[in-house]
C-alpha positions as CSV (number, residue, x, y, z in Angstrom):
1,X,0.1,-0.1,0.0
2,X,1.1,3.4,-0.9
3,X,2.6,5.7,1.9
4,X,0.1,8.5,2.6
5,X,1.1,12.2,2.7
6,X,-1.1,15.3,4.1
7,X,-0.6,18.5,3.4
8,X,-0.9,21.7,5.7
9,X,-1.4,25.4,4.4
10,X,0.4,27.7,6.0
11,X,-1.6,30.8,5.2
12,X,-0.3,32.8,8.0
13,X,3.2,32.0,7.5
14,X,2.5,32.6,3.7
15,X,2.0,36.5,4.7
16,X,4.8,36.9,7.4
17,X,7.4,35.6,4.8
18,X,6.2,37.8,2.1
19,X,5.9,41.1,4.2
20,X,5.1,42.8,7.4
21,X,1.3,42.0,7.8
22,X,-1.4,39.3,7.8
23,X,-5.0,39.8,6.6
24,X,-7.8,41.1,8.4
25,X,-10.0,39.4,10.2
26,X,-13.0,40.3,7.7
27,X,-10.6,39.0,5.0
28,X,-9.7,35.8,6.7
29,X,-13.2,34.8,7.0
30,X,-14.0,35.4,3.6
31,X,-11.0,33.2,2.2
32,X,-11.6,30.0,4.9
33,X,-14.5,28.6,3.0
34,X,-12.4,28.6,-0.6
35,X,-9.6,26.9,1.3
36,X,-11.9,24.1,3.1
37,X,-13.5,23.5,-0.5
38,X,-10.2,22.8,-2.0
39,X,-10.3,19.4,-0.4
40,X,-6.3,18.9,-0.1
41,X,-5.3,20.2,3.5
42,X,-5.6,18.4,6.7
43,X,-4.2,21.1,8.5
44,X,-4.0,24.9,8.5
45,X,-2.1,26.9,10.0
46,X,-4.3,29.8,11.5
47,X,-2.0,31.5,14.3
48,X,1.3,32.3,16.0
49,X,4.3,34.2,16.2
50,X,3.4,37.8,15.0
51,X,0.1,37.3,14.3
52,X,-1.7,38.8,17.0
53,X,0.6,41.8,17.4
54,X,0.0,42.5,13.8
55,X,-4.0,42.3,15.0
56,X,-3.5,45.0,17.7
57,X,-1.5,47.4,15.4
58,X,-4.6,47.0,12.6
59,X,-6.5,48.1,15.8
60,X,-8.3,44.5,15.8
61,X,-8.9,42.3,18.7
62,X,-6.7,39.3,18.1
63,X,-8.7,36.9,20.5
64,X,-11.9,37.5,18.2
65,X,-9.8,37.1,14.9
66,X,-8.5,33.7,16.3
67,X,-11.9,32.5,16.9
68,X,-13.5,33.6,13.7
69,X,-10.4,32.5,11.7
70,X,-10.3,28.6,13.3
71,X,-14.1,28.1,13.3
72,X,-14.8,27.2,9.8
73,X,-11.9,24.6,9.7
74,X,-13.0,23.0,12.7
75,X,-16.6,22.5,11.0
76,X,-14.9,21.1,8.1
77,X,-12.8,18.7,10.4
78,X,-9.7,20.3,9.4
79,X,-7.0,20.7,12.2
80,X,-5.6,24.3,13.1
81,X,-2.0,25.0,14.2
82,X,-0.3,27.7,15.7
83,X,3.1,28.6,15.9
84,X,4.8,28.9,19.7
85,X,8.2,30.4,20.3
86,X,8.4,28.4,23.6
87,X,10.0,30.4,26.1
88,X,8.9,33.7,24.0
89,X,5.7,32.2,23.4
90,X,4.3,35.1,20.8
91,X,6.6,37.6,21.4
92,X,10.5,38.2,21.0
93,X,11.3,38.5,24.7
94,X,11.0,36.0,27.5
95,X,7.4,35.4,29.2
96,X,6.5,34.5,32.8
97,X,5.6,30.8,33.6
98,X,1.8,31.5,34.4
99,X,1.4,34.0,31.2
100,X,2.7,30.6,29.2
101,X,0.3,28.5,30.9
102,X,-2.4,30.5,30.2
103,X,-1.6,30.9,26.7
104,X,-2.3,27.3,25.8
105,X,-5.7,27.5,27.7
106,X,-6.5,30.3,26.0
107,X,-5.9,28.9,22.5
108,X,-7.5,25.9,23.1
109,X,-10.6,27.5,24.1
110,X,-10.4,29.9,21.3
111,X,-10.1,26.6,18.7
112,X,-6.5,25.9,18.2
113,X,-5.8,22.1,17.9
114,X,-2.0,22.0,17.7
115,X,0.7,23.9,19.2
116,X,3.9,23.6,17.3
117,X,6.6,24.8,19.8
118,X,9.9,25.6,19.1
119,X,13.2,26.9,20.9
120,X,15.1,29.6,18.5
121,X,18.1,28.3,20.3
122,X,17.0,24.4,20.4
123,X,17.3,24.5,24.4
124,X,15.2,21.5,25.1
125,X,14.5,23.3,28.6
126,X,12.6,25.8,27.1
127,X,10.5,23.6,25.4
128,X,9.9,20.9,27.5
129,X,7.5,23.1,29.7
130,X,5.5,23.7,26.6
131,X,5.0,20.3,26.0
132,X,3.3,19.8,29.5
133,X,1.5,23.1,29.1
134,X,0.0,22.2,25.8
135,X,-1.1,18.7,26.8
136,X,-2.6,20.0,30.1
137,X,-4.6,22.0,28.0
138,X,-5.9,19.4,25.8
139,X,-3.7,20.8,22.8
140,X,-1.6,18.3,20.8
141,X,2.0,19.2,21.4
142,X,3.9,19.1,18.5
143,X,7.7,19.8,19.2
144,X,10.2,21.2,16.7
145,X,13.7,20.7,15.4
146,X,15.0,24.4,14.1
147,X,17.0,23.1,11.1
148,X,20.1,25.1,10.3
149,X,23.6,23.8,8.5
150,X,26.8,24.3,10.6
151,X,29.3,22.2,11.7
152,X,27.4,21.9,15.2
153,X,24.0,20.7,13.7
154,X,24.7,17.4,12.8
155,X,22.3,14.1,12.1
156,X,23.1,13.0,15.3
157,X,22.4,16.4,16.9
158,X,19.0,16.4,15.7
159,X,18.1,12.8,16.1
160,X,19.1,13.0,19.8
161,X,17.3,16.4,19.9
162,X,14.2,14.6,18.6
163,X,14.6,11.4,20.9
164,X,14.5,13.8,24.0
165,X,11.6,15.8,22.9
166,X,9.5,12.5,22.4
167,X,10.7,11.0,25.6
168,X,9.5,14.6,27.5
169,X,6.0,14.1,25.9
170,X,5.8,15.4,22.8
171,X,3.0,14.1,20.4
172,X,4.9,15.1,17.2
173,X,8.0,16.4,15.8
174,X,8.4,18.8,13.2
175,X,11.4,19.8,11.3
176,X,11.2,23.3,10.8
177,X,13.6,24.1,8.2
178,X,12.9,27.8,8.5
179,X,15.5,29.0,6.5
180,X,15.3,26.3,3.8
181,X,19.1,25.4,4.2
182,X,18.8,21.9,5.4
183,X,20.2,19.6,2.9
184,X,17.8,16.7,1.7
185,X,19.9,13.9,2.2
186,X,20.7,15.1,6.0
187,X,17.3,15.8,6.6
188,X,15.9,12.2,5.2
189,X,18.4,10.7,7.6
190,X,16.9,12.5,10.4
191,X,13.2,11.3,9.6
192,X,14.6,7.9,9.2
193,X,16.2,7.8,12.5
194,X,12.8,9.1,14.3
195,X,10.5,6.7,12.4
196,X,12.9,3.7,13.1
197,X,12.7,4.4,16.7
198,X,9.1,5.9,17.1
199,X,7.3,4.6,14.1
200,X,4.1,6.2,15.7
201,X,5.1,9.6,16.0
202,X,3.5,11.5,13.2
203,X,6.7,13.9,11.8
204,X,5.6,17.4,9.6
205,X,8.5,18.9,7.4
206,X,8.4,23.2,7.3
207,X,10.6,24.4,5.1
208,X,11.2,27.8,2.9
209,X,11.7,27.9,-0.8
210,X,14.1,30.9,-1.0
211,X,17.8,29.0,-1.5
212,X,16.3,26.3,-3.9
213,X,16.6,23.3,-1.7
214,X,13.2,22.8,-0.5
215,X,11.3,20.5,-3.3
216,X,14.4,18.1,-3.0
217,X,13.9,18.3,0.7
218,X,10.2,17.6,0.7
219,X,10.8,14.4,-1.7
220,X,13.6,13.1,0.8
221,X,11.6,13.6,3.9
222,X,8.7,11.6,2.5
223,X,10.5,9.2,1.2
224,X,12.0,8.4,4.7
225,X,8.5,8.4,6.5
226,X,7.6,12.0,6.9
227,X,3.6,12.3,7.3
228,X,2.8,16.0,6.7
229,X,4.1,18.4,4.6
230,X,3.7,22.4,4.9
231,X,3.5,24.3,1.6
232,X,2.2,27.7,0.2
233,X,0.1,28.5,-2.6
234,X,-0.1,31.2,-5.5
235,X,0.5,34.0,-5.2
236,X,2.7,33.8,-2.0
237,X,4.2,30.5,-3.0
238,X,8.1,30.4,-3.9
239,X,10.3,33.4,-3.2
240,X,11.0,34.1,0.7
241,X,7.7,31.6,1.1
242,X,7.2,28.1,0.7
243,X,6.9,25.3,-2.2
244,X,3.5,25.4,-3.8
245,X,0.8,23.0,-2.8
246,X,0.7,21.8,-6.9
247,X,4.2,21.4,-7.5
248,X,4.6,19.2,-4.1
249,X,1.4,17.4,-5.0
250,X,2.3,16.4,-8.5
251,X,5.9,15.6,-7.7
252,X,4.8,13.0,-4.7
253,X,1.9,11.5,-6.7
254,X,4.5,10.9,-9.8
255,X,6.7,9.1,-6.9
256,X,4.2,6.7,-5.7
257,X,2.6,8.5,-2.5
258,X,-1.0,8.4,-1.5
259,X,-1.8,12.3,-2.0
260,X,-5.1,14.0,-1.9
261,X,-6.6,15.9,-5.2
262,X,-7.0,19.3,-5.4
263,X,-10.1,21.3,-6.3
264,X,-8.5,23.4,-9.0
265,X,-11.4,25.8,-9.1
266,X,-11.4,26.7,-5.4
267,X,-7.5,26.9,-5.7
268,X,-8.0,29.8,-8.1
269,X,-10.6,31.3,-5.9
270,X,-8.3,31.5,-2.8
271,X,-5.5,32.6,-5.2
272,X,-7.7,35.6,-6.7
273,X,-8.9,36.3,-2.8
274,X,-5.1,36.3,-1.7
275,X,-4.3,38.5,-4.3
276,X,-7.1,41.0,-3.8
277,X,-5.8,41.3,-0.4
278,X,-2.3,42.2,-1.5
279,X,-4.3,44.8,-4.2
280,X,-6.3,46.0,-1.1
281,X,-3.3,47.1,1.2
282,X,-0.9,44.3,2.0
283,X,1.0,44.5,-1.2
284,X,2.4,48.0,-0.1
285,X,4.1,45.9,2.8
286,X,5.5,43.1,0.2
287,X,8.9,44.1,-1.3
288,X,9.1,42.7,-4.9
289,X,12.2,41.1,-4.0
290,X,10.4,38.6,-1.6
291,X,9.0,37.0,-4.5
292,X,12.1,35.8,-6.0
293,X,14.3,32.8,-4.8
294,X,17.9,33.9,-4.4
295,X,20.8,31.2,-3.9
296,X,22.5,34.1,-2.0
297,X,20.6,33.1,1.2
298,X,22.4,29.6,1.3
299,X,25.4,31.5,2.7
300,X,23.9,33.7,5.8
301,X,20.8,31.4,6.0
302,X,18.5,34.0,6.9
303,X,14.7,32.1,7.4
304,X,12.1,33.5,4.8
305,X,9.7,34.9,7.9
306,X,12.5,37.3,8.6
307,X,13.6,38.1,4.9
308,X,9.7,39.4,4.7
309,X,10.3,42.2,7.1
310,X,14.1,42.6,6.0
311,X,13.9,44.5,3.1
312,X,11.6,47.0,4.4
313,X,14.1,47.5,7.2
314,X,16.8,48.2,4.5
315,X,15.0,51.0,3.2
316,X,15.0,52.9,6.3
317,X,18.6,52.1,7.3
318,X,19.9,53.1,3.9
319,X,18.3,56.4,4.0
320,X,20.3,56.7,7.1
321,X,23.6,55.6,5.8
322,X,22.9,57.9,2.6
323,X,22.1,60.9,4.7
324,X,25.4,60.3,6.5
325,X,27.4,59.8,3.0
326,X,25.9,62.8,2.0
327,X,26.7,64.8,4.9
328,X,30.2,63.7,4.5
329,X,30.7,63.9,0.7
330,X,30.9,60.5,0.0
331,X,28.9,58.3,-2.7
332,X,25.6,56.9,-2.1
333,X,25.2,53.1,-1.6
334,X,22.5,50.9,-3.3
335,X,20.4,48.5,-1.5
336,X,22.1,45.6,-3.3
337,X,25.5,46.7,-2.0
338,X,24.1,47.0,1.5
339,X,22.3,43.7,1.0
340,X,25.7,41.7,0.1
341,X,27.5,43.7,2.9
342,X,25.0,42.3,5.4
343,X,25.1,38.8,4.1
344,X,28.7,38.8,4.3
345,X,28.6,40.3,8.1
346,X,26.0,37.7,8.9
347,X,28.7,34.8,8.3
348,X,31.2,36.8,10.2
349,X,28.9,37.2,13.4
350,X,27.0,34.0,13.4
351,X,29.9,31.5,14.2
352,X,31.3,34.1,16.7
353,X,28.0,34.3,18.6
354,X,27.7,30.5,18.8
355,X,25.8,29.2,15.8
356,X,22.2,30.0,17.0
357,X,19.9,28.7,14.9
358,X,18.6,31.5,12.5
359,X,15.2,31.3,13.7
360,X,12.8,34.2,15.5
361,X,14.2,35.8,17.8
362,X,17.8,34.8,17.2
363,X,17.6,35.2,13.3
364,X,16.5,39.0,14.0
365,X,19.2,39.5,16.8
366,X,21.9,37.9,14.4
367,X,20.6,40.2,11.5
368,X,20.0,43.0,13.7
369,X,23.8,42.8,15.3
370,X,25.2,42.4,11.7
371,X,23.3,45.4,10.1
372,X,24.3,47.5,13.3
373,X,28.1,46.5,12.6
374,X,27.6,47.4,9.3
375,X,26.2,50.8,9.8
376,X,28.5,51.7,12.5
377,X,31.7,50.7,10.6
378,X,30.3,52.6,7.2
379,X,30.3,55.7,9.7
380,X,34.2,54.8,10.8
381,X,32.7,53.4,14.4
382,X,33.8,49.8,15.6
383,X,32.0,46.7,15.4
384,X,29.8,45.6,18.4
385,X,29.7,49.3,19.3
386,X,25.8,48.8,19.7
387,X,24.3,45.7,21.2
388,X,21.0,45.7,22.2
389,X,19.4,44.3,25.8
390,X,17.5,41.3,24.4
391,X,21.0,40.5,22.3
392,X,22.8,40.6,25.4
393,X,20.3,38.3,27.1
394,X,21.0,35.9,24.3
395,X,24.8,36.3,24.5
396,X,24.9,35.8,28.4
397,X,22.5,32.6,28.7
398,X,19.6,34.4,29.6
399,X,17.5,33.4,26.6
400,X,18.9,29.5,26.9
401,X,22.2,27.4,26.0
402,X,24.1,28.6,23.0
403,X,24.9,25.7,20.7
404,X,28.4,26.6,20.4
405,X,31.1,28.5,22.1
406,X,31.2,32.1,22.1
407,X,34.4,33.9,20.1
408,X,36.9,35.4,22.7
409,X,35.9,39.2,21.4
410,X,32.4,38.5,22.5
411,X,33.7,37.2,26.1
412,X,36.0,40.2,26.1
413,X,33.6,42.7,25.3
414,X,31.1,41.2,27.8
415,X,33.7,41.2,30.9
416,X,34.6,44.9,29.7
417,X,31.1,46.2,29.9
418,X,30.9,44.1,33.6
419,X,28.1,41.6,32.0
420,X,27.8,38.3,34.0
421,X,27.0,34.9,32.1
422,X,24.2,32.9,33.2
423,X,24.2,28.9,33.4
424,X,20.6,28.2,35.0
425,X,17.1,27.5,33.7
426,X,16.0,30.9,31.5
427,X,12.4,30.8,32.7
428,X,13.9,31.2,36.5
429,X,14.7,35.0,35.4
430,X,11.3,35.6,34.3
431,X,9.1,35.6,37.9
432,X,5.3,35.3,37.4
433,X,3.4,38.2,36.2
434,X,-0.6,37.4,36.0
435,X,-1.5,39.0,39.2
436,X,0.2,42.4,38.4
437,X,-1.7,42.6,35.0
438,X,-5.0,41.7,36.7
439,X,-4.6,44.6,39.3
440,X,-3.5,46.9,36.5
441,X,-6.5,45.8,34.2
442,X,-8.8,46.4,37.1
443,X,-7.4,49.9,37.8
444,X,-8.3,50.7,34.2
445,X,-11.4,49.1,34.3
446,X,-10.8,46.6,31.1
447,X,-12.9,43.0,31.1
448,X,-10.3,40.0,31.5
449,X,-12.5,38.8,28.4
450,X,-14.0,35.2,27.9
451,X,-11.5,32.6,29.3
452,X,-9.3,35.2,30.4
453,X,-8.2,36.1,26.8
454,X,-8.0,39.8,27.5
455,X,-5.9,39.1,30.5
456,X,-3.6,36.8,28.7
457,X,-3.0,39.7,25.5
458,X,-2.3,41.9,27.8
459,X,0.3,40.3,29.8
460,X,1.7,39.0,26.4
461,X,1.9,42.3,24.2
462,X,1.6,45.2,26.9
463,X,2.9,48.1,24.7
464,X,1.1,46.9,21.8
465,X,-2.3,45.9,23.8
466,X,-2.1,49.8,25.3
467,X,-1.7,51.2,22.1
468,X,-4.3,48.9,20.8
469,X,-7.0,50.1,23.4
470,X,-6.2,53.8,23.1
471,X,-6.7,53.8,19.3
472,X,-3.3,55.1,18.7
473,X,-2.4,51.8,17.1
474,X,-5.2,51.8,14.4
475,X,-4.6,55.3,13.8
476,X,-0.9,55.1,13.1
477,X,-1.3,52.2,11.0
478,X,-4.0,54.0,8.9
479,X,-1.7,56.9,8.6
480,X,1.1,55.1,7.4
481,X,-0.8,53.0,4.8
482,X,-2.3,56.1,3.6
483,X,1.2,57.7,3.1
484,X,2.4,54.5,1.5
485,X,-0.6,54.7,-0.9
486,X,-0.1,58.6,-1.7
487,X,3.7,58.2,-2.4
488,X,3.0,55.0,-4.9
489,X,0.2,57.4,-6.7
490,X,2.2,60.3,-6.5
491,X,4.0,61.3,-10.2
492,X,7.3,60.6,-9.9
493,X,9.8,64.0,-8.9
494,X,7.1,65.0,-6.7
495,X,6.7,64.8,-2.9
496,X,3.1,63.1,-1.8
497,X,1.4,65.1,1.0
498,X,-1.6,63.6,2.9
499,X,-4.4,66.0,3.9
500,X,-5.2,63.7,7.0
501,X,-6.2,66.1,10.4
502,X,-4.4,64.9,13.3
503,X,-6.5,62.7,15.7
504,X,-5.8,63.7,19.5
505,X,-6.1,60.7,21.8
506,X,-5.7,59.8,25.1
507,X,-3.0,57.6,26.1
508,X,-2.0,55.7,29.5
509,X,2.0,55.2,29.9
510,X,2.6,53.7,33.2
511,X,-0.5,55.1,35.0
512,X,0.1,58.7,33.5
513,X,-2.5,60.0,31.2
514,X,-1.3,61.9,28.1
515,X,-3.1,63.7,25.3
516,X,-1.5,63.1,22.0
517,X,-1.8,64.6,18.6
518,X,-1.4,62.2,16.0
519,X,-0.7,62.4,12.2
520,X,1.6,60.9,9.8
521,X,4.7,62.4,8.6
522,X,4.4,65.3,6.0
523,X,0.5,65.4,6.5
524,X,-1.3,68.5,6.1
525,X,-2.2,69.9,9.7
526,X,-3.2,73.3,9.2
527,X,-6.5,72.7,10.4
528,X,-5.6,70.8,13.5
529,X,-6.0,71.7,16.6
530,X,-2.7,72.8,18.2
531,X,-1.4,70.5,20.9
532,X,-0.1,72.6,24.1
533,X,3.0,71.3,26.3
534,X,1.0,70.4,29.1
535,X,-1.2,67.8,27.3
536,X,1.8,66.1,25.6
537,X,4.3,63.8,26.9
538,X,7.3,66.0,25.9
539,X,8.4,67.6,29.2
540,X,10.1,70.9,29.8
541,X,11.3,72.4,33.0
542,X,12.8,76.4,33.5
543,X,16.0,76.8,31.8
544,X,18.7,75.5,33.7
545,X,22.1,77.7,34.4
546,X,25.2,76.5,32.6
547,X,25.5,73.9,29.7
548,X,23.1,71.1,28.9
549,X,24.2,68.0,27.6
550,X,22.0,66.6,25.0
551,X,21.2,62.6,24.9
552,X,21.1,62.2,21.2
553,X,19.8,59.1,19.3
554,X,22.6,57.0,17.8
555,X,20.1,55.1,15.3
556,X,17.1,55.7,13.6
557,X,13.7,53.4,15.3
558,X,10.8,54.7,17.7
559,X,11.3,56.4,21.0
560,X,10.2,54.9,24.2
561,X,10.9,55.8,27.7
562,X,10.1,52.2,29.2
563,X,10.3,48.8,27.2
564,X,8.0,47.0,29.8
565,X,4.7,48.2,31.3
566,X,6.7,47.5,35.0
567,X,9.1,50.2,34.6
568,X,9.4,53.5,35.8
569,X,9.5,55.9,33.0
570,X,12.2,58.8,33.4
571,X,10.7,62.4,34.1
572,X,11.7,66.1,34.1
573,X,13.3,66.4,37.4
574,X,15.3,63.2,38.2
575,X,18.9,63.0,38.9
576,X,20.7,60.4,36.7
577,X,24.1,59.0,36.7
578,X,26.4,58.9,33.6
579,X,25.4,55.2,32.5
580,X,22.1,55.4,33.7
581,X,19.4,54.1,31.2
582,X,16.9,57.1,30.5
583,X,15.0,55.9,27.3
584,X,15.1,53.1,24.5
585,X,15.1,53.0,20.9
586,X,13.1,50.2,19.2
587,X,14.7,49.6,16.0
588,X,14.3,46.2,14.1
589,X,12.2,44.3,16.4
590,X,14.4,44.9,19.6
591,X,14.9,47.8,22.2
592,X,18.1,49.3,22.6
593,X,18.7,51.2,25.8
594,X,20.2,54.5,25.7
595,X,22.4,55.8,28.4
596,X,22.8,59.0,30.0
597,X,26.4,60.4,28.9
598,X,26.6,62.7,32.2
599,X,25.5,62.8,36.0
600,X,22.9,65.6,36.2
601,X,19.2,66.1,36.4
602,X,16.8,65.8,33.2
603,X,15.8,69.1,31.9
604,X,13.6,68.0,29.0
605,X,11.9,65.1,27.4
606,X,11.7,66.1,24.0
607,X,9.8,63.1,22.5
608,X,6.3,61.4,22.9
609,X,6.6,57.3,23.3
610,X,6.4,55.9,19.8
611,X,7.7,58.9,18.1
612,X,9.9,58.4,15.1
613,X,13.7,59.3,15.7
614,X,16.3,59.8,13.7
615,X,20.1,59.6,14.1
616,X,21.6,62.6,15.7
617,X,18.0,63.8,16.8
618,X,18.0,65.3,20.5
619,X,15.9,63.0,23.1
620,X,16.8,64.3,26.2
621,X,18.3,67.2,27.9
622,X,20.4,66.7,30.9
623,X,21.6,69.5,33.0
């Protein structure tokens, strides 16, 4: 009898691998019946990773979105699965244990069947609690091997890791080949080893098409006994996305596997609807380069999911570099030149940071520090001169055990900055927090929600949730989209302006109320009411005698006084010492702590939380 292979449509990851955003819930509900009608999917990926943060950025309630999106698949008998970052759950930074436990209860109640859990360092200590939490909540626990290609990541390494996770209670194993750089023969050997010892454990294979190995890898793993294969479909297959269902189905059918037939009328309907979502607004956040496969990705091994947002990041960083070059009489760079420098720097940085598998959040960390190195060196500064707090946590062991040793230059820098290495269980560094968030929600008069889902959302994404509740997130998104549309439609050689009247909203920042006027950069604001200093977060004090020292932005990003809801924000009148953290710049999904350069008193805070800041902008003044 022919071996049966089933398919999973990774509809969420299709979008995240192409660009910055995923469809709104009304669009997801519209496409779901057509996906069901295709008749070829045993599973659909409906949630995980940045999905819920994107909902919040739209101004949508993510809990309502998940419930509505999973419902039609359940009714059709199709399993739903989500991506879970283990210690980090649904965000870039570690999550307290009580929040992690609530996470699985909420997602099960909302209709998610399978938790696909991974640790970006392949540290099983970060995965094992999730196996227990998922099973306790009644979910299927699918544990991941994050696949990469290095001297450390051998067939034996991954085989032993799979055995350990199965013995810890994992119901299934996923080979998460997030960059698509796993070599086909090696992947087949890993699957064969798992199936030989644990023939009844289902194995699922996830890969990205970018470097070009994926179709060969799919055939190899299926011949070795793989049960499920993740696929994409046009217009979001290939490129930095996934192999298309049509190609994979035809290949496996020809190889003698039992595979489901595809309703082509429904395929074309899903294809058309997906394109319409791109035409509506999502295409404004998708780089045309992400629709191309690129063998250059074999070297740096950057994953498709990260490449989706990388090109957008590069645009901003290229502008910064070229402003610096123009100011110093140097010729401008092209995006291709910057991209090659970045890829070369990733190849330099990655082994020196201990070969962390390049998957969220550590792919972003390696990419961010590489890009920061490139930018600093292009401006005549030293490599490693800016390392964000979250990246230091990875280096020091607070996120988990690195697969390989750190380079001496990194160890020396850590010691020079007084950093201490950590060898304990990472979860122990992040105490329970639900009681704190319950109290904060009660103070604000916010409901905990069905199955405590709103409590969970606030505890998981505090800053984004507050921006969602205030309305700031939705307005910011709509303003950004309007700006992009205007820029695209404007004739070449002209600068688009957008006549959007600023919206004045109330924002709660660590218990303080601020009225903030919001408008996109360059918008026409003539008819807008003027905002007084007393209603803004911007704070001033009477002019101090003597010289003032400016705290200037060392990079571009978003200005924040705090990075977590539990921190106390700096304010005018506070005394600070040189080296004290006074604010943060959020850039490329990481928060960079900005220290006071001198002892003194904060005299002025020049920006509001969330304001865009450019290199050399004055953020705070110290007297």
